[in-house]
Biotite code that builds the C-alpha atoms (Angstrom):
import biotite.structure as struc

atoms = struc.array([
    struc.Atom([0.000, 0.000, 0.000], chain_id="A", res_id=1, res_name="UNK", atom_name="CA", element="C"),
    struc.Atom([1.399, 3.406, -0.939], chain_id="A", res_id=2, res_name="UNK", atom_name="CA", element="C"),
    struc.Atom([1.985, 6.035, 1.794], chain_id="A", res_id=3, res_name="UNK", atom_name="CA", element="C"),
    struc.Atom([-1.040, 8.197, 0.868], chain_id="A", res_id=4, res_name="UNK", atom_name="CA", element="C"),
    struc.Atom([-3.343, 5.168, 0.936], chain_id="A", res_id=5, res_name="UNK", atom_name="CA", element="C"),
    struc.Atom([-1.998, 4.231, 4.394], chain_id="A", res_id=6, res_name="UNK", atom_name="CA", element="C"),
    struc.Atom([-2.520, 7.776, 5.661], chain_id="A", res_id=7, res_name="UNK", atom_name="CA", element="C"),
    struc.Atom([-6.069, 7.922, 4.267], chain_id="A", res_id=8, res_name="UNK", atom_name="CA", element="C"),
    struc.Atom([-6.851, 4.574, 5.909], chain_id="A", res_id=9, res_name="UNK", atom_name="CA", element="C"),
    struc.Atom([-5.499, 5.853, 9.250], chain_id="A", res_id=10, res_name="UNK", atom_name="CA", element="C"),
    struc.Atom([-7.676, 8.986, 9.030], chain_id="A", res_id=11, res_name="UNK", atom_name="CA", element="C"),
    struc.Atom([-10.738, 6.922, 8.103], chain_id="A", res_id=12, res_name="UNK", atom_name="CA", element="C"),
    struc.Atom([-10.053, 4.661, 11.093], chain_id="A", res_id=13, res_name="UNK", atom_name="CA", element="C"),
    struc.Atom([-9.697, 7.742, 13.324], chain_id="A", res_id=14, res_name="UNK", atom_name="CA", element="C"),
    struc.Atom([-13.161, 9.006, 12.362], chain_id="A", res_id=15, res_name="UNK", atom_name="CA", element="C"),
    struc.Atom([-14.704, 5.509, 12.518], chain_id="A", res_id=16, res_name="UNK", atom_name="CA", element="C"),
    struc.Atom([-13.311, 5.032, 16.021], chain_id="A", res_id=17, res_name="UNK", atom_name="CA", element="C"),
    struc.Atom([-14.512, 8.525, 16.989], chain_id="A", res_id=18, res_name="UNK", atom_name="CA", element="C"),
    struc.Atom([-18.064, 7.566, 16.016], chain_id="A", res_id=19, res_name="UNK", atom_name="CA", element="C"),
    struc.Atom([-17.828, 4.259, 17.898], chain_id="A", res_id=20, res_name="UNK", atom_name="CA", element="C"),
    struc.Atom([-16.383, 5.883, 21.028], chain_id="A", res_id=21, res_name="UNK", atom_name="CA", element="C"),
    struc.Atom([-13.233, 3.752, 20.798], chain_id="A", res_id=22, res_name="UNK", atom_name="CA", element="C"),
    struc.Atom([-10.850, 6.299, 22.321], chain_id="A", res_id=23, res_name="UNK", atom_name="CA", element="C"),
    struc.Atom([-7.757, 4.106, 22.022], chain_id="A", res_id=24, res_name="UNK", atom_name="CA", element="C"),
    struc.Atom([-8.220, 3.577, 18.272], chain_id="A", res_id=25, res_name="UNK", atom_name="CA", element="C"),
    struc.Atom([-9.377, 7.191, 17.811], chain_id="A", res_id=26, res_name="UNK", atom_name="CA", element="C"),
    struc.Atom([-6.108, 8.557, 19.171], chain_id="A", res_id=27, res_name="UNK", atom_name="CA", element="C"),
    struc.Atom([-3.711, 5.979, 17.702], chain_id="A", res_id=28, res_name="UNK", atom_name="CA", element="C"),
    struc.Atom([-3.200, 8.313, 14.716], chain_id="A", res_id=29, res_name="UNK", atom_name="CA", element="C"),
    struc.Atom([-1.524, 10.936, 16.937], chain_id="A", res_id=30, res_name="UNK", atom_name="CA", element="C"),
    struc.Atom([2.166, 11.032, 17.788], chain_id="A", res_id=31, res_name="UNK", atom_name="CA", element="C"),
    struc.Atom([2.810, 10.981, 21.540], chain_id="A", res_id=32, res_name="UNK", atom_name="CA", element="C"),
    struc.Atom([3.872, 14.654, 21.379], chain_id="A", res_id=33, res_name="UNK", atom_name="CA", element="C"),
    struc.Atom([1.184, 15.812, 18.915], chain_id="A", res_id=34, res_name="UNK", atom_name="CA", element="C"),
    struc.Atom([-0.466, 19.222, 19.190], chain_id="A", res_id=35, res_name="UNK", atom_name="CA", element="C"),
    struc.Atom([-4.181, 19.966, 18.713], chain_id="A", res_id=36, res_name="UNK", atom_name="CA", element="C"),
    struc.Atom([-5.296, 23.575, 18.235], chain_id="A", res_id=37, res_name="UNK", atom_name="CA", element="C"),
    struc.Atom([-8.837, 24.991, 18.434], chain_id="A", res_id=38, res_name="UNK", atom_name="CA", element="C"),
    struc.Atom([-8.506, 28.500, 16.926], chain_id="A", res_id=39, res_name="UNK", atom_name="CA", element="C"),
    struc.Atom([-12.012, 29.657, 17.940], chain_id="A", res_id=40, res_name="UNK", atom_name="CA", element="C"),
    struc.Atom([-11.315, 29.178, 21.656], chain_id="A", res_id=41, res_name="UNK", atom_name="CA", element="C"),
    struc.Atom([-7.557, 29.735, 21.531], chain_id="A", res_id=42, res_name="UNK", atom_name="CA", element="C"),
    struc.Atom([-6.901, 26.359, 23.188], chain_id="A", res_id=43, res_name="UNK", atom_name="CA", element="C"),
    struc.Atom([-3.885, 24.169, 22.515], chain_id="A", res_id=44, res_name="UNK", atom_name="CA", element="C"),
    struc.Atom([-3.645, 20.586, 23.739], chain_id="A", res_id=45, res_name="UNK", atom_name="CA", element="C"),
    struc.Atom([-0.142, 19.173, 23.866], chain_id="A", res_id=46, res_name="UNK", atom_name="CA", element="C"),
    struc.Atom([0.427, 15.427, 23.672], chain_id="A", res_id=47, res_name="UNK", atom_name="CA", element="C"),
    struc.Atom([-1.745, 12.430, 22.768], chain_id="A", res_id=48, res_name="UNK", atom_name="CA", element="C"),
    struc.Atom([-2.734, 11.938, 26.418], chain_id="A", res_id=49, res_name="UNK", atom_name="CA", element="C"),
    struc.Atom([-4.071, 15.511, 26.748], chain_id="A", res_id=50, res_name="UNK", atom_name="CA", element="C"),
    struc.Atom([-5.872, 15.285, 23.394], chain_id="A", res_id=51, res_name="UNK", atom_name="CA", element="C"),
    struc.Atom([-7.506, 12.024, 24.411], chain_id="A", res_id=52, res_name="UNK", atom_name="CA", element="C"),
    struc.Atom([-8.423, 13.270, 27.893], chain_id="A", res_id=53, res_name="UNK", atom_name="CA", element="C"),
    struc.Atom([-10.147, 16.431, 26.652], chain_id="A", res_id=54, res_name="UNK", atom_name="CA", element="C"),
    struc.Atom([-12.169, 14.466, 24.087], chain_id="A", res_id=55, res_name="UNK", atom_name="CA", element="C"),
    struc.Atom([-12.925, 11.619, 26.480], chain_id="A", res_id=56, res_name="UNK", atom_name="CA", element="C"),
    struc.Atom([-14.258, 14.070, 29.043], chain_id="A", res_id=57, res_name="UNK", atom_name="CA", element="C"),
    struc.Atom([-16.718, 15.689, 26.634], chain_id="A", res_id=58, res_name="UNK", atom_name="CA", element="C"),
    struc.Atom([-20.175, 15.663, 28.267], chain_id="A", res_id=59, res_name="UNK", atom_name="CA", element="C"),
    struc.Atom([-22.209, 15.672, 25.021], chain_id="A", res_id=60, res_name="UNK", atom_name="CA", element="C"),
    struc.Atom([-23.545, 12.725, 23.084], chain_id="A", res_id=61, res_name="UNK", atom_name="CA", element="C"),
    struc.Atom([-21.405, 13.031, 19.938], chain_id="A", res_id=62, res_name="UNK", atom_name="CA", element="C"),
    struc.Atom([-21.682, 11.603, 16.437], chain_id="A", res_id=63, res_name="UNK", atom_name="CA", element="C"),
    struc.Atom([-19.303, 11.997, 13.523], chain_id="A", res_id=64, res_name="UNK", atom_name="CA", element="C"),
    struc.Atom([-20.128, 12.036, 9.801], chain_id="A", res_id=65, res_name="UNK", atom_name="CA", element="C"),
    struc.Atom([-17.266, 12.495, 7.361], chain_id="A", res_id=66, res_name="UNK", atom_name="CA", element="C"),
    struc.Atom([-18.192, 14.507, 4.294], chain_id="A", res_id=67, res_name="UNK", atom_name="CA", element="C"),
    struc.Atom([-14.801, 14.453, 2.588], chain_id="A", res_id=68, res_name="UNK", atom_name="CA", element="C"),
    struc.Atom([-11.164, 13.609, 3.171], chain_id="A", res_id=69, res_name="UNK", atom_name="CA", element="C"),
    struc.Atom([-8.601, 15.125, 0.845], chain_id="A", res_id=70, res_name="UNK", atom_name="CA", element="C"),
    struc.Atom([-4.870, 15.513, 0.929], chain_id="A", res_id=71, res_name="UNK", atom_name="CA", element="C"),
    struc.Atom([-1.552, 13.974, 0.144], chain_id="A", res_id=72, res_name="UNK", atom_name="CA", element="C"),
    struc.Atom([1.882, 13.644, 1.594], chain_id="A", res_id=73, res_name="UNK", atom_name="CA", element="C"),
    struc.Atom([2.057, 15.290, 5.002], chain_id="A", res_id=74, res_name="UNK", atom_name="CA", element="C"),
    struc.Atom([-1.090, 17.463, 4.786], chain_id="A", res_id=75, res_name="UNK", atom_name="CA", element="C"),
    struc.Atom([-4.667, 16.119, 4.991], chain_id="A", res_id=76, res_name="UNK", atom_name="CA", element="C"),
    struc.Atom([-8.043, 17.799, 5.483], chain_id="A", res_id=77, res_name="UNK", atom_name="CA", element="C"),
    struc.Atom([-11.251, 16.201, 6.753], chain_id="A", res_id=78, res_name="UNK", atom_name="CA", element="C"),
    struc.Atom([-14.601, 17.937, 6.410], chain_id="A", res_id=79, res_name="UNK", atom_name="CA", element="C"),
    struc.Atom([-17.096, 16.552, 8.924], chain_id="A", res_id=80, res_name="UNK", atom_name="CA", element="C"),
    struc.Atom([-20.362, 17.158, 10.677], chain_id="A", res_id=81, res_name="UNK", atom_name="CA", element="C"),
    struc.Atom([-19.995, 16.542, 14.395], chain_id="A", res_id=82, res_name="UNK", atom_name="CA", element="C"),
    struc.Atom([-23.330, 16.394, 16.164], chain_id="A", res_id=83, res_name="UNK", atom_name="CA", element="C"),
    struc.Atom([-23.328, 17.358, 19.834], chain_id="A", res_id=84, res_name="UNK", atom_name="CA", element="C"),
    struc.Atom([-26.526, 16.331, 21.664], chain_id="A", res_id=85, res_name="UNK", atom_name="CA", element="C"),
    struc.Atom([-28.381, 16.476, 18.339], chain_id="A", res_id=86, res_name="UNK", atom_name="CA", element="C"),
    struc.Atom([-27.031, 19.891, 17.252], chain_id="A", res_id=87, res_name="UNK", atom_name="CA", element="C"),
    struc.Atom([-24.770, 19.766, 14.166], chain_id="A", res_id=88, res_name="UNK", atom_name="CA", element="C"),
    struc.Atom([-21.477, 21.592, 13.987], chain_id="A", res_id=89, res_name="UNK", atom_name="CA", element="C"),
    struc.Atom([-19.497, 21.684, 10.767], chain_id="A", res_id=90, res_name="UNK", atom_name="CA", element="C"),
    struc.Atom([-15.841, 20.909, 11.304], chain_id="A", res_id=91, res_name="UNK", atom_name="CA", element="C"),
    struc.Atom([-12.684, 21.143, 9.245], chain_id="A", res_id=92, res_name="UNK", atom_name="CA", element="C"),
    struc.Atom([-9.730, 19.193, 10.555], chain_id="A", res_id=93, res_name="UNK", atom_name="CA", element="C"),
    struc.Atom([-6.292, 20.014, 9.143], chain_id="A", res_id=94, res_name="UNK", atom_name="CA", element="C"),
    struc.Atom([-3.831, 17.235, 10.000], chain_id="A", res_id=95, res_name="UNK", atom_name="CA", element="C"),
    struc.Atom([-0.094, 17.503, 9.489], chain_id="A", res_id=96, res_name="UNK", atom_name="CA", element="C"),
    struc.Atom([1.671, 14.140, 9.458], chain_id="A", res_id=97, res_name="UNK", atom_name="CA", element="C"),
    struc.Atom([5.214, 13.030, 10.160], chain_id="A", res_id=98, res_name="UNK", atom_name="CA", element="C"),
    struc.Atom([6.157, 9.359, 9.884], chain_id="A", res_id=99, res_name="UNK", atom_name="CA", element="C"),
    struc.Atom([2.513, 8.286, 9.475], chain_id="A", res_id=100, res_name="UNK", atom_name="CA", element="C"),
    struc.Atom([1.300, 9.988, 12.661], chain_id="A", res_id=101, res_name="UNK", atom_name="CA", element="C"),
    struc.Atom([-0.363, 13.348, 13.258], chain_id="A", res_id=102, res_name="UNK", atom_name="CA", element="C"),
    struc.Atom([2.075, 15.884, 14.660], chain_id="A", res_id=103, res_name="UNK", atom_name="CA", element="C"),
    struc.Atom([-0.251, 18.895, 14.489], chain_id="A", res_id=104, res_name="UNK", atom_name="CA", element="C"),
    struc.Atom([-4.002, 19.147, 14.001], chain_id="A", res_id=105, res_name="UNK", atom_name="CA", element="C"),
    struc.Atom([-5.968, 22.365, 13.737], chain_id="A", res_id=106, res_name="UNK", atom_name="CA", element="C"),
    struc.Atom([-9.716, 21.905, 14.013], chain_id="A", res_id=107, res_name="UNK", atom_name="CA", element="C"),
    struc.Atom([-12.217, 24.610, 13.069], chain_id="A", res_id=108, res_name="UNK", atom_name="CA", element="C"),
    struc.Atom([-15.922, 24.515, 14.012], chain_id="A", res_id=109, res_name="UNK", atom_name="CA", element="C"),
    struc.Atom([-18.884, 26.381, 12.513], chain_id="A", res_id=110, res_name="UNK", atom_name="CA", element="C"),
    struc.Atom([-22.587, 26.383, 13.273], chain_id="A", res_id=111, res_name="UNK", atom_name="CA", element="C"),
    struc.Atom([-24.997, 25.875, 10.372], chain_id="A", res_id=112, res_name="UNK", atom_name="CA", element="C"),
    struc.Atom([-26.840, 28.917, 9.032], chain_id="A", res_id=113, res_name="UNK", atom_name="CA", element="C"),
    struc.Atom([-29.683, 29.540, 6.637], chain_id="A", res_id=114, res_name="UNK", atom_name="CA", element="C"),
    struc.Atom([-29.073, 30.894, 3.158], chain_id="A", res_id=115, res_name="UNK", atom_name="CA", element="C"),
    struc.Atom([-30.530, 34.362, 2.483], chain_id="A", res_id=116, res_name="UNK", atom_name="CA", element="C"),
    struc.Atom([-33.272, 34.687, -0.095], chain_id="A", res_id=117, res_name="UNK", atom_name="CA", element="C"),
    struc.Atom([-31.241, 37.061, -2.307], chain_id="A", res_id=118, res_name="UNK", atom_name="CA", element="C"),
    struc.Atom([-28.932, 34.138, -3.261], chain_id="A", res_id=119, res_name="UNK", atom_name="CA", element="C"),
    struc.Atom([-31.755, 31.768, -4.270], chain_id="A", res_id=120, res_name="UNK", atom_name="CA", element="C"),
    struc.Atom([-31.234, 32.145, -8.017], chain_id="A", res_id=121, res_name="UNK", atom_name="CA", element="C"),
    struc.Atom([-27.457, 31.757, -7.732], chain_id="A", res_id=122, res_name="UNK", atom_name="CA", element="C"),
    struc.Atom([-27.149, 28.576, -5.678], chain_id="A", res_id=123, res_name="UNK", atom_name="CA", element="C"),
    struc.Atom([-27.860, 24.905, -6.139], chain_id="A", res_id=124, res_name="UNK", atom_name="CA", element="C"),
    struc.Atom([-27.910, 22.281, -3.378], chain_id="A", res_id=125, res_name="UNK", atom_name="CA", element="C"),
    struc.Atom([-24.694, 20.491, -2.550], chain_id="A", res_id=126, res_name="UNK", atom_name="CA", element="C"),
    struc.Atom([-24.847, 16.773, -3.468], chain_id="A", res_id=127, res_name="UNK", atom_name="CA", element="C"),
    struc.Atom([-27.053, 14.903, -1.004], chain_id="A", res_id=128, res_name="UNK", atom_name="CA", element="C"),
    struc.Atom([-28.188, 18.112, 0.716], chain_id="A", res_id=129, res_name="UNK", atom_name="CA", element="C"),
    struc.Atom([-31.059, 20.557, 0.657], chain_id="A", res_id=130, res_name="UNK", atom_name="CA", element="C"),
    struc.Atom([-30.584, 24.275, 1.038], chain_id="A", res_id=131, res_name="UNK", atom_name="CA", element="C"),
    struc.Atom([-31.702, 25.581, 4.418], chain_id="A", res_id=132, res_name="UNK", atom_name="CA", element="C"),
    struc.Atom([-33.263, 29.005, 4.127], chain_id="A", res_id=133, res_name="UNK", atom_name="CA", element="C"),
    struc.Atom([-32.703, 31.877, 6.499], chain_id="A", res_id=134, res_name="UNK", atom_name="CA", element="C"),
    struc.Atom([-35.668, 32.619, 8.754], chain_id="A", res_id=135, res_name="UNK", atom_name="CA", element="C"),
    struc.Atom([-37.533, 35.732, 7.678], chain_id="A", res_id=136, res_name="UNK", atom_name="CA", element="C"),
    struc.Atom([-38.860, 38.086, 10.321], chain_id="A", res_id=137, res_name="UNK", atom_name="CA", element="C"),
])
């Protein structure tokens, strides 16, 4: 198996394990001294143990749906919907690899929003999706 195929398989296993709540398999992709950054909150978690502990302590019922994984070499991006207690949050995970393990991940989160009416004629639904409209007042 070529290196990119191995990396993609490791990322797919990471997200599969995340959905199953298998914390050991979920965090196997990280180097022992990996860094995880959350830019919105300004938090940095240093080391696989800290990354695992902060995720393992999350009080919400979480589910993970991968929309797309793209990348090559040392840089990979996952686009996901992470549902926390039924509320979806769109997430982009940027993983930087070294020797087949994540050394640095930056994860961005965004709440869904409705599309404004003025864009109706310009947009089409993304594959497998419907366009959510902005509430009018």
